[in-house]
C-alpha positions in Angstrom: 71.5 80.9 275.4 73.7 78.8 273.2 76.3 76.1 275.0 79.8 76.2 275.1 81.8 73.9 273.1 83.0 70.8 275.1 87.0 70.6 274.9 88.3 67.3 274.4 91.4 65.2 276.0 94.1 63.7 274.2 92.7 60.1 273.8 88.8 61.3 272.3 91.0 63.5 269.9 92.8 60.9 268.3 89.9 59.1 268.4 88.2 61.5 266.8 90.2 61.6 264.0 90.9 58.2 264.1 94.7 58.4 264.8 97.2 56.9 267.9 97.9 58.9 270.7 101.4 58.8 269.2 100.4 60.7 266.0 98.8 63.5 268.7 101.9 63.8 270.7 104.0 64.3 267.7 102.0 67.1 265.9 102.2 68.5 269.3 106.0 68.3 269.7 106.0 70.0 266.2 104.1 72.8 267.2 101.4 72.3 264.8 98.2 70.8 265.7 95.9 73.6 267.4 96.0 72.7 270.9 96.0 73.9 275.4 97.9 72.8 278.1 95.5 72.6 280.9 98.1 71.8 284.3 99.3 68.6 282.7 96.6 68.0 279.9 96.3 68.8 276.6 93.2 69.9 275.5 91.1 70.3 272.2 88.4 72.2 270.6 86.7 70.1 268.0 86.3 72.9 265.7 90.5 74.3 266.0 91.2 70.2 264.8 88.3 69.4 262.0 89.5 73.5 261.1 93.2 72.4 260.7 92.4 69.1 259.4 90.1 71.2 256.3 93.4 73.4 256.0 95.5 70.4 255.2 97.5 70.3 259.0 96.9 66.7 258.7 98.7 66.2 255.6 101.4 68.5 255.4 102.8 66.8 258.4 101.7 63.2 256.5 103.8 64.3 253.4 106.9 65.1 256.0 106.7 61.1 257.2 107.2 60.1 254.0 110.1 62.7 252.6 112.3 60.9 255.9 
């Protein structure tokens, strides 16, 4: 039987990406990072986040920040 992929907390996904929690919150506010709300908590699938990064999701936000 295949083991299910674990869900990461906001702190774990920030560490996974090497960014601050504030950066993750900014992405959540903009609705760009793939995430799921479980009660009051945000949860992330590492494979979804890795794909988002590989598709340039994080890069687009970094370039927008430079325009301001």
